[in-house]
ZAVEXZA-235316 format. One record per residue (C-alpha): residue number from 1; z, x, y. Coordinates in Angstrom, 1 decimal, m for minus. Layout:
residues N
+-----+--------+--------+--------+
! seq !     up !   east !  north !
+-----+--------+--------+--------+
! NUM !      Z !      X !      Y !
...
+-----+--------+--------+--------+
end
This chain:
residues 66
+-----+--------+--------+--------+
! seq !     up !   east !  north !
+-----+--------+--------+--------+
!   1 !  132.6 !  178.4 !    5.6 !
!   2 !  132.6 !  175.4 !    8.3 !
!   3 !  133.9 !  177.7 !   10.5 !
!   4 !  131.6 !  180.4 !    9.9 !
!   5 !  128.5 !  178.0 !   10.4 !
!   6 !  130.0 !  177.0 !   13.8 !
!   7 !  129.9 !  180.0 !   15.1 !
!   8 !  126.2 !  180.7 !   14.3 !
!   9 !  125.4 !  178.0 !   16.0 !
!  10 !  126.8 !  179.0 !   19.1 !
!  11 !  125.5 !  182.1 !   18.4 !
!  12 !  122.2 !  180.0 !   18.6 !
!  13 !  123.5 !  178.3 !   21.9 !
!  14 !  124.4 !  181.1 !   23.7 !
!  15 !  120.9 !  182.7 !   22.9 !
!  16 !  119.5 !  179.9 !   23.9 !
!  17 !  120.9 !  179.8 !   27.4 !
!  18 !  120.0 !  183.2 !   27.9 !
!  19 !  116.5 !  182.8 !   27.3 !
!  20 !  115.9 !  179.3 !   29.1 !
!  21 !  118.2 !  181.6 !   32.0 !
!  22 !  115.0 !  184.5 !   31.8 !
!  23 !  112.8 !  181.9 !   33.5 !
!  24 !  110.2 !  182.6 !   30.7 !
!  25 !  110.0 !  178.8 !   29.4 !
!  26 !  109.7 !  175.8 !   30.9 !
!  27 !  112.3 !  173.9 !   28.9 !
!  28 !  114.4 !  173.1 !   25.9 !
!  29 !  111.6 !  172.9 !   23.6 !
!  30 !  110.0 !  176.0 !   24.6 !
!  31 !  113.7 !  177.3 !   24.1 !
!  32 !  113.9 !  175.6 !   20.5 !
!  33 !  109.7 !  177.5 !   19.9 !
!  34 !  111.8 !  181.6 !   21.0 !
!  35 !  114.8 !  181.2 !   19.1 !
!  36 !  113.0 !  179.9 !   15.5 !
!  37 !  110.2 !  182.6 !   17.0 !
!  38 !  113.6 !  185.2 !   16.7 !
!  39 !  114.3 !  184.2 !   13.1 !
!  40 !  117.1 !  181.9 !   13.9 !
!  41 !  117.4 !  179.4 !   11.9 !
!  42 !  119.6 !  177.0 !   13.3 !
!  43 !  117.9 !  176.5 !   16.2 !
!  44 !  117.1 !  173.4 !   15.9 !
!  45 !  120.2 !  172.0 !   14.7 !
!  46 !  121.7 !  174.2 !   17.4 !
!  47 !  120.0 !  172.3 !   20.0 !
!  48 !  120.7 !  168.9 !   18.5 !
!  49 !  122.5 !  167.9 !   20.9 !
!  50 !  121.0 !  165.5 !   23.6 !
!  51 !  123.3 !  167.9 !   25.8 !
!  52 !  122.6 !  171.1 !   24.5 !
!  53 !  118.8 !  170.1 !   25.7 !
!  54 !  119.2 !  168.9 !   28.8 !
!  55 !  121.7 !  171.8 !   30.3 !
!  56 !  118.4 !  174.1 !   29.1 !
!  57 !  116.1 !  171.9 !   30.7 !
!  58 !  117.8 !  172.4 !   33.9 !
!  59 !  119.0 !  176.0 !   33.5 !
!  60 !  115.0 !  177.0 !   33.0 !
!  61 !  114.2 !  174.8 !   35.9 !
!  62 !  116.2 !  177.1 !   37.9 !
!  63 !  115.3 !  180.0 !   36.6 !
!  64 !  111.6 !  179.3 !   37.5 !
!  65 !  112.1 !  178.1 !   41.3 !
!  66 !  114.0 !  182.4 !   41.4 !
+-----+--------+--------+--------+
end
């Protein structure tokens, strides 16, 4: 069960990175809200680390700059 949970969190993070790279969001919080709107029940947990949030914010900045 724990391994399945890890895969679910990784899938949510992968989706978050795709959203961040889309250029439609300005920060990690906006990406998290989009994940929740898409129905990811583990969105907050998947993005709870400061590393994940920083990576998302950086990706958002790069994507919106283009």
